[in-house]
Jmol script that loads the backbone (N, CA, C; Angstrom):
load data "model"
ATOM      1  N   MET A   1      88.764 105.662  57.716  1.00  0.00           N
ATOM      2  CA  MET A   1      88.922 106.519  56.550  1.00  0.00           C
ATOM      3  C   MET A   1      89.877 107.653  56.892  1.00  0.00           C
ATOM      4  N   SER A   2      90.401 108.301  55.905  1.00  0.00           N
ATOM      5  CA  SER A   2      91.329 109.397  56.138  1.00  0.00           C
ATOM      6  C   SER A   2      90.813 110.674  55.493  1.00  0.00           C
ATOM      7  N   LEU A   3      91.617 111.695  55.567  1.00  0.00           N
ATOM      8  CA  LEU A   3      91.249 112.995  55.022  1.00  0.00           C
ATOM      9  C   LEU A   3      92.109 113.293  53.809  1.00  0.00           C
ATOM     10  N   PHE A   4      91.458 113.725  52.749  1.00  0.00           N
ATOM     11  CA  PHE A   4      92.144 114.177  51.550  1.00  0.00           C
ATOM     12  C   PHE A   4      91.731 115.624  51.327  1.00  0.00           C
ATOM     13  N   PHE A   5      92.653 116.428  50.831  1.00  0.00           N
ATOM     14  CA  PHE A   5      92.272 117.800  50.510  1.00  0.00           C
ATOM     15  C   PHE A   5      93.135 118.318  49.370  1.00  0.00           C
ATOM     16  N   ASP A   6      92.529 119.204  48.616  1.00  0.00           N
ATOM     17  CA  ASP A   6      93.292 119.938  47.626  1.00  0.00           C
ATOM     18  C   ASP A   6      92.967 121.413  47.806  1.00  0.00           C
ATOM     19  N   TYR A   7      93.774 122.240  47.205  1.00  0.00           N
ATOM     20  CA  TYR A   7      93.594 123.673  47.390  1.00  0.00           C
ATOM     21  C   TYR A   7      93.984 124.407  46.119  1.00  0.00           C
ATOM     22  N   GLU A   8      93.466 125.622  46.042  1.00  0.00           N
ATOM     23  CA  GLU A   8      93.731 126.477  44.897  1.00  0.00           C
ATOM     24  C   GLU A   8      93.787 127.909  45.396  1.00  0.00           C
ATOM     25  N   LYS A   9      94.820 128.608  45.014  1.00  0.00           N
ATOM     26  CA  LYS A   9      94.970 130.012  45.402  1.00  0.00           C
ATOM     27  C   LYS A   9      94.346 130.885  44.317  1.00  0.00           C
ATOM     28  N   LYS A  10      93.500 131.808  44.741  1.00  0.00           N
ATOM     29  CA  LYS A  10      92.879 132.771  43.826  1.00  0.00           C
ATOM     30  C   LYS A  10      93.104 134.160  44.420  1.00  0.00           C
ATOM     31  N   GLY A  11      94.065 134.867  43.873  1.00  0.00           N
ATOM     32  CA  GLY A  11      94.446 136.156  44.451  1.00  0.00           C
ATOM     33  C   GLY A  11      95.018 135.925  45.836  1.00  0.00           C
ATOM     34  N   ASN A  12      94.466 136.612  46.823  1.00  0.00           N
ATOM     35  CA  ASN A  12      94.924 136.399  48.202  1.00  0.00           C
ATOM     36  C   ASN A  12      93.946 135.520  48.984  1.00  0.00           C
ATOM     37  N   ALA A  13      93.144 134.730  48.234  1.00  0.00           N
ATOM     38  CA  ALA A  13      92.205 133.787  48.853  1.00  0.00           C
ATOM     39  C   ALA A  13      92.660 132.361  48.583  1.00  0.00           C
ATOM     40  N   LEU A  14      92.421 131.494  49.541  1.00  0.00           N
ATOM     41  CA  LEU A  14      92.747 130.082  49.408  1.00  0.00           C
ATOM     42  C   LEU A  14      91.459 129.271  49.485  1.00  0.00           C
ATOM     43  N   CYS A  15      91.181 128.506  48.428  1.00  0.00           N
ATOM     44  CA  CYS A  15      90.034 127.608  48.396  1.00  0.00           C
ATOM     45  C   CYS A  15      90.525 126.209  48.740  1.00  0.00           C
ATOM     46  N   VAL A  16      89.978 125.625  49.781  1.00  0.00           N
ATOM     47  CA  VAL A  16      90.394 124.300  50.239  1.00  0.00           C
ATOM     48  C   VAL A  16      89.189 123.373  50.179  1.00  0.00           C
ATOM     49  N   ARG A  17      89.365 122.228  49.518  1.00  0.00           N
ATOM     50  CA  ARG A  17      88.300 121.225  49.387  1.00  0.00           C
ATOM     51  C   ARG A  17      88.675 120.007  50.216  1.00  0.00           C
ATOM     52  N   LEU A  18      87.816 119.681  51.183  1.00  0.00           N
ATOM     53  CA  LEU A  18      88.075 118.567  52.092  1.00  0.00           C
ATOM     54  C   LEU A  18      87.223 117.365  51.709  1.00  0.00           C
ATOM     55  N   LYS A  19      87.816 116.177  51.820  1.00  0.00           N
ATOM     56  CA  LYS A  19      87.098 114.937  51.505  1.00  0.00           C
ATOM     57  C   LYS A  19      87.496 113.873  52.524  1.00  0.00           C
ATOM     58  N   GLY A  20      86.502 113.248  53.134  1.00  0.00           N
ATOM     59  CA  GLY A  20      86.773 112.175  54.086  1.00  0.00           C
ATOM     60  C   GLY A  20      86.361 112.553  55.490  1.00  0.00           C
ATOM     61  N   GLU A  21      87.272 112.311  56.437  1.00  0.00           N
ATOM     62  CA  GLU A  21      86.971 112.544  57.848  1.00  0.00           C
ATOM     63  C   GLU A  21      87.989 113.480  58.476  1.00  0.00           C
ATOM     64  N   LEU A  22      87.484 114.521  59.102  1.00  0.00           N
ATOM     65  CA  LEU A  22      88.329 115.465  59.829  1.00  0.00           C
ATOM     66  C   LEU A  22      88.121 115.191  61.313  1.00  0.00           C
ATOM     67  N   ASP A  23      89.068 114.432  61.879  1.00  0.00           N
ATOM     68  CA  ASP A  23      88.947 114.023  63.279  1.00  0.00           C
ATOM     69  C   ASP A  23      90.308 114.099  63.952  1.00  0.00           C
ATOM     70  N   HIS A  24      90.411 113.546  65.156  1.00  0.00           N
ATOM     71  CA  HIS A  24      91.658 113.641  65.915  1.00  0.00           C
ATOM     72  C   HIS A  24      92.818 112.932  65.225  1.00  0.00           C
ATOM     73  N   HIS A  25      92.548 112.041  64.289  1.00  0.00           N
ATOM     74  CA  HIS A  25      93.613 111.363  63.543  1.00  0.00           C
ATOM     75  C   HIS A  25      94.163 112.232  62.411  1.00  0.00           C
ATOM     76  N   THR A  26      93.359 113.126  61.880  1.00  0.00           N
ATOM     77  CA  THR A  26      93.741 113.882  60.692  1.00  0.00           C
ATOM     78  C   THR A  26      93.874 115.385  60.919  1.00  0.00           C
ATOM     79  N   SER A  27      93.398 115.875  62.042  1.00  0.00           N
ATOM     80  CA  SER A  27      93.319 117.321  62.247  1.00  0.00           C
ATOM     81  C   SER A  27      94.691 117.996  62.355  1.00  0.00           C
ATOM     82  N   ASN A  28      95.663 117.349  62.969  1.00  0.00           N
ATOM     83  CA  ASN A  28      96.978 117.981  63.113  1.00  0.00           C
ATOM     84  C   ASN A  28      97.637 118.230  61.763  1.00  0.00           C
ATOM     85  N   ASP A  29      97.549 117.266  60.861  1.00  0.00           N
ATOM     86  CA  ASP A  29      98.147 117.444  59.531  1.00  0.00           C
ATOM     87  C   ASP A  29      97.487 118.594  58.787  1.00  0.00           C
ATOM     88  N   LEU A  30      96.156 118.657  58.833  1.00  0.00           N
ATOM     89  CA  LEU A  30      95.453 119.740  58.153  1.00  0.00           C
ATOM     90  C   LEU A  30      95.803 121.081  58.774  1.00  0.00           C
ATOM     91  N   ARG A  31      95.809 121.153  60.090  1.00  0.00           N
ATOM     92  CA  ARG A  31      96.160 122.402  60.778  1.00  0.00           C
ATOM     93  C   ARG A  31      97.537 122.887  60.343  1.00  0.00           C
ATOM     94  N   ASP A  32      98.521 121.990  60.355  1.00  0.00           N
ATOM     95  CA  ASP A  32      99.886 122.376  60.001  1.00  0.00           C
ATOM     96  C   ASP A  32      99.984 122.845  58.555  1.00  0.00           C
ATOM     97  N   LYS A  33      99.340 122.131  57.646  1.00  0.00           N
ATOM     98  CA  LYS A  33      99.406 122.490  56.222  1.00  0.00           C
ATOM     99  C   LYS A  33      98.726 123.834  55.970  1.00  0.00           C
ATOM    100  N   LEU A  34      97.529 124.048  56.528  1.00  0.00           N
ATOM    101  CA  LEU A  34      96.833 125.308  56.308  1.00  0.00           C
ATOM    102  C   LEU A  34      97.575 126.485  56.939  1.00  0.00           C
ATOM    103  N   THR A  35      98.098 126.284  58.128  1.00  0.00           N
ATOM    104  CA  THR A  35      98.854 127.347  58.791  1.00  0.00           C
ATOM    105  C   THR A  35     100.037 127.769  57.925  1.00  0.00           C
ATOM    106  N   THR A  36     100.759 126.800  57.401  1.00  0.00           N
ATOM    107  CA  THR A  36     101.912 127.083  56.552  1.00  0.00           C
ATOM    108  C   THR A  36     101.501 127.782  55.267  1.00  0.00           C
ATOM    109  N   LEU A  37     100.458 127.287  54.614  1.00  0.00           N
ATOM    110  CA  LEU A  37      99.997 127.919  53.373  1.00  0.00           C
ATOM    111  C   LEU A  37      99.572 129.359  53.596  1.00  0.00           C
ATOM    112  N   ILE A  38      98.828 129.605  54.660  1.00  0.00           N
ATOM    113  CA  ILE A  38      98.357 130.962  54.949  1.00  0.00           C
ATOM    114  C   ILE A  38      99.540 131.903  55.152  1.00  0.00           C
ATOM    115  N   GLU A  39     100.550 131.440  55.861  1.00  0.00           N
ATOM    116  CA  GLU A  39     101.702 132.290  56.152  1.00  0.00           C
ATOM    117  C   GLU A  39     102.623 132.463  54.949  1.00  0.00           C
ATOM    118  N   THR A  40     102.916 131.393  54.225  1.00  0.00           N
ATOM    119  CA  THR A  40     103.906 131.480  53.147  1.00  0.00           C
ATOM    120  C   THR A  40     103.341 131.994  51.832  1.00  0.00           C
ATOM    121  N   GLU A  41     102.041 131.859  51.617  1.00  0.00           N
ATOM    122  CA  GLU A  41     101.431 132.280  50.351  1.00  0.00           C
ATOM    123  C   GLU A  41     100.711 133.623  50.459  1.00  0.00           C
ATOM    124  N   ASP A  42     100.885 134.325  51.584  1.00  0.00           N
ATOM    125  CA  ASP A  42     100.255 135.633  51.806  1.00  0.00           C
ATOM    126  C   ASP A  42      98.740 135.558  51.614  1.00  0.00           C
ATOM    127  N   ILE A  43      98.125 134.595  52.278  1.00  0.00           N
ATOM    128  CA  ILE A  43      96.681 134.381  52.201  1.00  0.00           C
ATOM    129  C   ILE A  43      95.974 135.280  53.215  1.00  0.00           C
ATOM    130  N   HIS A  44      94.916 135.953  52.756  1.00  0.00           N
ATOM    131  CA  HIS A  44      94.121 136.798  53.641  1.00  0.00           C
ATOM    132  C   HIS A  44      92.703 136.278  53.816  1.00  0.00           C
ATOM    133  N   HIS A  45      92.242 135.436  52.897  1.00  0.00           N
ATOM    134  CA  HIS A  45      90.880 134.906  52.950  1.00  0.00           C
ATOM    135  C   HIS A  45      90.925 133.395  52.757  1.00  0.00           C
ATOM    136  N   LEU A  46      90.035 132.698  53.461  1.00  0.00           N
ATOM    137  CA  LEU A  46      90.007 131.243  53.393  1.00  0.00           C
ATOM    138  C   LEU A  46      88.586 130.772  53.110  1.00  0.00           C
ATOM    139  N   ILE A  47      88.475 129.879  52.123  1.00  0.00           N
ATOM    140  CA  ILE A  47      87.188 129.281  51.775  1.00  0.00           C
ATOM    141  C   ILE A  47      87.341 127.774  51.931  1.00  0.00           C
ATOM    142  N   LEU A  48      86.545 127.188  52.818  1.00  0.00           N
ATOM    143  CA  LEU A  48      86.567 125.748  53.031  1.00  0.00           C
ATOM    144  C   LEU A  48      85.341 125.128  52.388  1.00  0.00           C
ATOM    145  N   ASN A  49      85.570 124.266  51.414  1.00  0.00           N
ATOM    146  CA  ASN A  49      84.489 123.532  50.758  1.00  0.00           C
ATOM    147  C   ASN A  49      84.356 122.198  51.487  1.00  0.00           C
ATOM    148  N   LEU A  50      83.230 122.015  52.170  1.00  0.00           N
ATOM    149  CA  LEU A  50      83.019 120.832  53.008  1.00  0.00           C
ATOM    150  C   LEU A  50      82.025 119.855  52.381  1.00  0.00           C
ATOM    151  N   GLY A  51      81.805 119.977  51.089  1.00  0.00           N
ATOM    152  CA  GLY A  51      80.811 119.164  50.398  1.00  0.00           C
ATOM    153  C   GLY A  51      81.079 117.672  50.434  1.00  0.00           C
ATOM    154  N   GLN A  52      82.346 117.279  50.509  1.00  0.00           N
ATOM    155  CA  GLN A  52      82.678 115.855  50.546  1.00  0.00           C
ATOM    156  C   GLN A  52      83.281 115.429  51.880  1.00  0.00           C
ATOM    157  N   LEU A  53      83.062 116.255  52.897  1.00  0.00           N
ATOM    158  CA  LEU A  53      83.507 115.906  54.240  1.00  0.00           C
ATOM    159  C   LEU A  53      82.421 115.064  54.888  1.00  0.00           C
ATOM    160  N   ASP A  54      82.721 113.795  55.160  1.00  0.00           N
ATOM    161  CA  ASP A  54      81.737 112.859  55.684  1.00  0.00           C
ATOM    162  C   ASP A  54      81.551 112.932  57.190  1.00  0.00           C
ATOM    163  N   PHE A  55      82.614 113.328  57.900  1.00  0.00           N
ATOM    164  CA  PHE A  55      82.570 113.299  59.354  1.00  0.00           C
ATOM    165  C   PHE A  55      83.523 114.358  59.892  1.00  0.00           C
ATOM    166  N   MET A  56      83.147 114.955  61.024  1.00  0.00           N
ATOM    167  CA  MET A  56      84.017 115.883  61.709  1.00  0.00           C
ATOM    168  C   MET A  56      83.733 115.804  63.200  1.00  0.00           C
ATOM    169  N   ASP A  57      84.790 115.787  64.005  1.00  0.00           N
ATOM    170  CA  ASP A  57      84.603 115.799  65.451  1.00  0.00           C
ATOM    171  C   ASP A  57      85.103 117.133  66.012  1.00  0.00           C
ATOM    172  N   SER A  58      85.189 117.237  67.317  1.00  0.00           N
ATOM    173  CA  SER A  58      85.548 118.500  67.949  1.00  0.00           C
ATOM    174  C   SER A  58      86.965 118.951  67.603  1.00  0.00           C
ATOM    175  N   SER A  59      87.874 118.023  67.334  1.00  0.00           N
ATOM    176  CA  SER A  59      89.220 118.438  66.946  1.00  0.00           C
ATOM    177  C   SER A  59      89.202 119.100  65.569  1.00  0.00           C
ATOM    178  N   GLY A  60      88.305 118.657  64.708  1.00  0.00           N
ATOM    179  CA  GLY A  60      88.127 119.309  63.409  1.00  0.00           C
ATOM    180  C   GLY A  60      87.591 120.715  63.570  1.00  0.00           C
ATOM    181  N   LEU A  61      86.618 120.866  64.469  1.00  0.00           N
ATOM    182  CA  LEU A  61      86.099 122.206  64.762  1.00  0.00           C
ATOM    183  C   LEU A  61      87.212 123.110  65.281  1.00  0.00           C
ATOM    184  N   GLY A  62      88.087 122.544  66.096  1.00  0.00           N
ATOM    185  CA  GLY A  62      89.211 123.315  66.631  1.00  0.00           C
ATOM    186  C   GLY A  62      90.151 123.800  65.539  1.00  0.00           C
ATOM    187  N   VAL A  63      90.418 122.947  64.557  1.00  0.00           N
ATOM    188  CA  VAL A  63      91.273 123.339  63.435  1.00  0.00           C
ATOM    189  C   VAL A  63      90.626 124.489  62.675  1.00  0.00           C
ATOM    190  N   ILE A  64      89.344 124.367  62.406  1.00  0.00           N
ATOM    191  CA  ILE A  64      88.644 125.403  61.648  1.00  0.00           C
ATOM    192  C   ILE A  64      88.603 126.713  62.434  1.00  0.00           C
ATOM    193  N   LEU A  65      88.311 126.643  63.715  1.00  0.00           N
ATOM    194  CA  LEU A  65      88.290 127.847  64.543  1.00  0.00           C
ATOM    195  C   LEU A  65      89.672 128.494  64.620  1.00  0.00           C
ATOM    196  N   GLY A  66      90.700 127.681  64.721  1.00  0.00           N
ATOM    197  CA  GLY A  66      92.065 128.212  64.750  1.00  0.00           C
ATOM    198  C   GLY A  66      92.431 128.932  63.463  1.00  0.00           C
ATOM    199  N   ARG A  67      92.020 128.386  62.311  1.00  0.00           N
ATOM    200  CA  ARG A  67      92.304 129.057  61.031  1.00  0.00           C
ATOM    201  C   ARG A  67      91.466 130.315  60.906  1.00  0.00           C
ATOM    202  N   TYR A  68      90.246 130.299  61.447  1.00  0.00           N
ATOM    203  CA  TYR A  68      89.418 131.510  61.465  1.00  0.00           C
ATOM    204  C   TYR A  68      90.167 132.624  62.212  1.00  0.00           C
ATOM    205  N   ASN A  69      90.708 132.301  63.363  1.00  0.00           N
ATOM    206  CA  ASN A  69      91.447 133.294  64.145  1.00  0.00           C
ATOM    207  C   ASN A  69      92.688 133.771  63.402  1.00  0.00           C
ATOM    208  N   GLN A  70      93.370 132.853  62.738  1.00  0.00           N
ATOM    209  CA  GLN A  70      94.561 133.212  61.964  1.00  0.00           C
ATOM    210  C   GLN A  70      94.193 134.174  60.824  1.00  0.00           C
ATOM    211  N   ILE A  71      93.107 133.899  60.132  1.00  0.00           N
ATOM    212  CA  ILE A  71      92.650 134.757  59.037  1.00  0.00           C
ATOM    213  C   ILE A  71      92.206 136.123  59.571  1.00  0.00           C
ATOM    214  N   LYS A  72      91.536 136.138  60.706  1.00  0.00           N
ATOM    215  CA  LYS A  72      91.082 137.405  61.294  1.00  0.00           C
ATOM    216  C   LYS A  72      92.264 138.310  61.641  1.00  0.00           C
ATOM    217  N   THR A  73      93.377 137.734  62.104  1.00  0.00           N
ATOM    218  CA  THR A  73      94.549 138.554  62.425  1.00  0.00           C
ATOM    219  C   THR A  73      95.161 139.157  61.168  1.00  0.00           C
ATOM    220  N   ARG A  74      94.809 138.610  60.003  1.00  0.00           N
ATOM    221  CA  ARG A  74      95.280 139.138  58.716  1.00  0.00           C
ATOM    222  C   ARG A  74      94.224 140.060  58.091  1.00  0.00           C
ATOM    223  N   ASN A  75      93.216 140.441  58.893  1.00  0.00           N
ATOM    224  CA  ASN A  75      92.112 141.293  58.439  1.00  0.00           C
ATOM    225  C   ASN A  75      91.370 140.690  57.255  1.00  0.00           C
ATOM    226  N   GLY A  76      91.255 139.360  57.249  1.00  0.00           N
ATOM    227  CA  GLY A  76      90.579 138.662  56.166  1.00  0.00           C
ATOM    228  C   GLY A  76      89.237 138.100  56.587  1.00  0.00           C
ATOM    229  N   GLU A  77      88.642 137.366  55.646  1.00  0.00           N
ATOM    230  CA  GLU A  77      87.355 136.725  55.894  1.00  0.00           C
ATOM    231  C   GLU A  77      87.470 135.234  55.625  1.00  0.00           C
ATOM    232  N   MET A  78      86.624 134.479  56.307  1.00  0.00           N
ATOM    233  CA  MET A  78      86.588 133.031  56.112  1.00  0.00           C
ATOM    234  C   MET A  78      85.168 132.615  55.792  1.00  0.00           C
ATOM    235  N   PHE A  79      85.049 131.706  54.823  1.00  0.00           N
ATOM    236  CA  PHE A  79      83.765 131.172  54.406  1.00  0.00           C
ATOM    237  C   PHE A  79      83.810 129.652  54.456  1.00  0.00           C
ATOM    238  N   ILE A  80      82.667 129.047  54.711  1.00  0.00           N
ATOM    239  CA  ILE A  80      82.509 127.619  54.487  1.00  0.00           C
ATOM    240  C   ILE A  80      81.406 127.471  53.445  1.00  0.00           C
ATOM    241  N   CYS A  81      81.498 126.430  52.644  1.00  0.00           N
ATOM    242  CA  CYS A  81      80.469 126.228  51.634  1.00  0.00           C
ATOM    243  C   CYS A  81      80.198 124.740  51.443  1.00  0.00           C
ATOM    244  N   SER A  82      79.050 124.468  50.833  1.00  0.00           N
ATOM    245  CA  SER A  82      78.630 123.099  50.488  1.00  0.00           C
ATOM    246  C   SER A  82      78.644 122.175  51.701  1.00  0.00           C
ATOM    247  N   VAL A  83      78.162 122.654  52.814  1.00  0.00           N
ATOM    248  CA  VAL A  83      78.202 121.883  54.061  1.00  0.00           C
ATOM    249  C   VAL A  83      77.160 120.761  54.020  1.00  0.00           C
ATOM    250  N   SER A  84      77.607 119.531  54.277  1.00  0.00           N
ATOM    251  CA  SER A  84      76.691 118.389  54.317  1.00  0.00           C
ATOM    252  C   SER A  84      75.831 118.473  55.575  1.00  0.00           C
ATOM    253  N   PRO A  85      74.669 117.827  55.574  1.00  0.00           N
ATOM    254  CA  PRO A  85      73.798 117.866  56.758  1.00  0.00           C
ATOM    255  C   PRO A  85      74.488 117.367  58.028  1.00  0.00           C
ATOM    256  N   THR A  86      75.282 116.323  57.921  1.00  0.00           N
ATOM    257  CA  THR A  86      75.960 115.766  59.098  1.00  0.00           C
ATOM    258  C   THR A  86      76.931 116.774  59.705  1.00  0.00           C
ATOM    259  N   VAL A  87      77.763 117.357  58.870  1.00  0.00           N
ATOM    260  CA  VAL A  87      78.739 118.337  59.348  1.00  0.00           C
ATOM    261  C   VAL A  87      78.016 119.620  59.759  1.00  0.00           C
ATOM    262  N   GLY A  88      76.952 119.950  59.065  1.00  0.00           N
ATOM    263  CA  GLY A  88      76.162 121.132  59.406  1.00  0.00           C
ATOM    264  C   GLY A  88      75.625 121.075  60.823  1.00  0.00           C
ATOM    265  N   LYS A  89      75.253 119.884  61.275  1.00  0.00           N
ATOM    266  CA  LYS A  89      74.770 119.741  62.655  1.00  0.00           C
ATOM    267  C   LYS A  89      75.859 120.092  63.658  1.00  0.00           C
ATOM    268  N   MET A  90      77.101 119.683  63.355  1.00  0.00           N
ATOM    269  CA  MET A  90      78.228 120.025  64.238  1.00  0.00           C
ATOM    270  C   MET A  90      78.411 121.542  64.303  1.00  0.00           C
ATOM    271  N   PHE A  91      78.331 122.193  63.148  1.00  0.00           N
ATOM    272  CA  PHE A  91      78.470 123.646  63.108  1.00  0.00           C
ATOM    273  C   PHE A  91      77.335 124.319  63.876  1.00  0.00           C
ATOM    274  N   GLU A  92      76.147 123.814  63.708  1.00  0.00           N
ATOM    275  CA  GLU A  92      74.993 124.392  64.387  1.00  0.00           C
ATOM    276  C   GLU A  92      75.111 124.229  65.898  1.00  0.00           C
ATOM    277  N   MET A  93      75.399 123.013  66.352  1.00  0.00           N
ATOM    278  CA  MET A  93      75.485 122.741  67.794  1.00  0.00           C
ATOM    279  C   MET A  93      76.625 123.516  68.455  1.00  0.00           C
ATOM    280  N   SER A  94      77.704 123.733  67.724  1.00  0.00           N
ATOM    281  CA  SER A  94      78.866 124.410  68.298  1.00  0.00           C
ATOM    282  C   SER A  94      78.771 125.933  68.234  1.00  0.00           C
ATOM    283  N   GLY A  95      77.825 126.446  67.465  1.00  0.00           N
ATOM    284  CA  GLY A  95      77.702 127.886  67.315  1.00  0.00           C
ATOM    285  C   GLY A  95      78.624 128.477  66.259  1.00  0.00           C
ATOM    286  N   MET A  96      79.280 127.635  65.479  1.00  0.00           N
ATOM    287  CA  MET A  96      80.228 128.113  64.466  1.00  0.00           C
ATOM    288  C   MET A  96      79.545 128.928  63.373  1.00  0.00           C
ATOM    289  N   TYR A  97      78.285 128.618  63.087  1.00  0.00           N
ATOM    290  CA  TYR A  97      77.561 129.386  62.063  1.00  0.00           C
ATOM    291  C   TYR A  97      77.419 130.854  62.466  1.00  0.00           C
ATOM    292  N   LYS A  98      77.545 131.135  63.755  1.00  0.00           N
ATOM    293  CA  LYS A  98      77.409 132.515  64.223  1.00  0.00           C
ATOM    294  C   LYS A  98      78.654 133.340  63.930  1.00  0.00           C
ATOM    295  N   ILE A  99      79.789 132.680  63.714  1.00  0.00           N
ATOM    296  CA  ILE A  99      81.021 133.442  63.487  1.00  0.00           C
ATOM    297  C   ILE A  99      81.606 133.246  62.089  1.00  0.00           C
ATOM    298  N   ILE A 100      81.351 132.112  61.461  1.00  0.00           N
ATOM    299  CA  ILE A 100      81.898 131.844  60.128  1.00  0.00           C
ATOM    300  C   ILE A 100      80.773 131.882  59.105  1.00  0.00           C
ATOM    301  N   ARG A 101      80.980 132.658  58.062  1.00  0.00           N
ATOM    302  CA  ARG A 101      79.952 132.808  57.032  1.00  0.00           C
ATOM    303  C   ARG A 101      79.815 131.533  56.214  1.00  0.00           C
ATOM    304  N   SER A 102      78.585 131.112  56.005  1.00  0.00           N
ATOM    305  CA  SER A 102      78.286 129.934  55.203  1.00  0.00           C
ATOM    306  C   SER A 102      77.602 130.382  53.915  1.00  0.00           C
ATOM    307  N   VAL A 103      78.126 129.890  52.789  1.00  0.00           N
ATOM    308  CA  VAL A 103      77.553 130.194  51.477  1.00  0.00           C
ATOM    309  C   VAL A 103      77.352 128.885  50.733  1.00  0.00           C
ATOM    310  N   ASN A 104      76.687 128.953  49.597  1.00  0.00           N
ATOM    311  CA  ASN A 104      76.367 127.740  48.849  1.00  0.00           C
ATOM    312  C   ASN A 104      77.536 127.169  48.056  1.00  0.00           C
ATOM    313  N   SER A 105      78.450 128.023  47.592  1.00  0.00           N
ATOM    314  CA  SER A 105      79.514 127.541  46.708  1.00  0.00           C
ATOM    315  C   SER A 105      80.778 128.378  46.852  1.00  0.00           C
ATOM    316  N   GLU A 106      81.878 127.850  46.331  1.00  0.00           N
ATOM    317  CA  GLU A 106      83.129 128.598  46.297  1.00  0.00           C
ATOM    318  C   GLU A 106      82.954 129.883  45.484  1.00  0.00           C
ATOM    319  N   GLU A 107      82.244 129.775  44.371  1.00  0.00           N
ATOM    320  CA  GLU A 107      82.027 130.926  43.501  1.00  0.00           C
ATOM    321  C   GLU A 107      81.323 132.060  44.252  1.00  0.00           C
ATOM    322  N   GLU A 108      80.321 131.699  45.055  1.00  0.00           N
ATOM    323  CA  GLU A 108      79.609 132.709  45.832  1.00  0.00           C
ATOM    324  C   GLU A 108      80.536 133.395  46.829  1.00  0.00           C
ATOM    325  N   ALA A 109      81.400 132.622  47.463  1.00  0.00           N
ATOM    326  CA  ALA A 109      82.358 133.190  48.406  1.00  0.00           C
ATOM    327  C   ALA A 109      83.343 134.109  47.685  1.00  0.00           C
ATOM    328  N   LEU A 110      83.845 133.668  46.541  1.00  0.00           N
ATOM    329  CA  LEU A 110      84.794 134.490  45.781  1.00  0.00           C
ATOM    330  C   LEU A 110      84.149 135.780  45.302  1.00  0.00           C
ATOM    331  N   LEU A 111      82.888 135.707  44.888  1.00  0.00           N
ATOM    332  CA  LEU A 111      82.174 136.930  44.500  1.00  0.00           C
ATOM    333  C   LEU A 111      82.042 137.878  45.690  1.00  0.00           C
ATOM    334  N   GLY A 112      81.738 137.305  46.849  1.00  0.00           N
ATOM    335  CA  GLY A 112      81.623 138.124  48.059  1.00  0.00           C
ATOM    336  C   GLY A 112      82.923 138.821  48.439  1.00  0.00           C
ATOM    337  N   LEU A 113      84.030 138.191  48.080  1.00  0.00           N
ATOM    338  CA  LEU A 113      85.351 138.770  48.356  1.00  0.00           C
ATOM    339  C   LEU A 113      85.812 139.712  47.240  1.00  0.00           C
ATOM    340  N   GLY A 114      85.115 139.677  46.110  1.00  0.00           N
ATOM    341  CA  GLY A 114      85.531 140.479  44.963  1.00  0.00           C
ATOM    342  C   GLY A 114      86.706 139.871  44.224  1.00  0.00           C
ATOM    343  N   VAL A 115      86.902 138.550  44.374  1.00  0.00           N
ATOM    344  CA  VAL A 115      88.039 137.867  43.744  1.00  0.00           C
ATOM    345  C   VAL A 115      87.633 137.170  42.459  1.00  0.00           C
ATOM    346  N   ALA A 116      86.362 136.815  42.311  1.00  0.00           N
ATOM    347  CA  ALA A 116      85.917 136.036  41.152  1.00  0.00           C
ATOM    348  C   ALA A 116      85.968 136.831  39.869  1.00  0.00           C
TER     349      ALA A 116
END
end "model"
wireframe off; spacefill off
backbone 0.3
color backbone group
């Protein structure tokens, strides 16, 4: 399977919806696209909707952690939402929940940012 994603800019926040598998086959493309969007669209906050992400390996975690660091250098915040149980286990085991805020929905994240 592959990875599909779409995105929507709301103010200086970027909402990204992932579907499929984020692994060593797909992580480089996602990393490059998100890095470019953050830099060229003046993005300060990132919201990742993982509701339709079926699988993620350590390279996927690396992409997410790298974007977290990129957003932090812009004095922004990063949220994940709608995390499936399978992907949630990866976040839990890796300690990512300790650094990246998890909310129930994109709307909740946007409200937290004052963008909604």
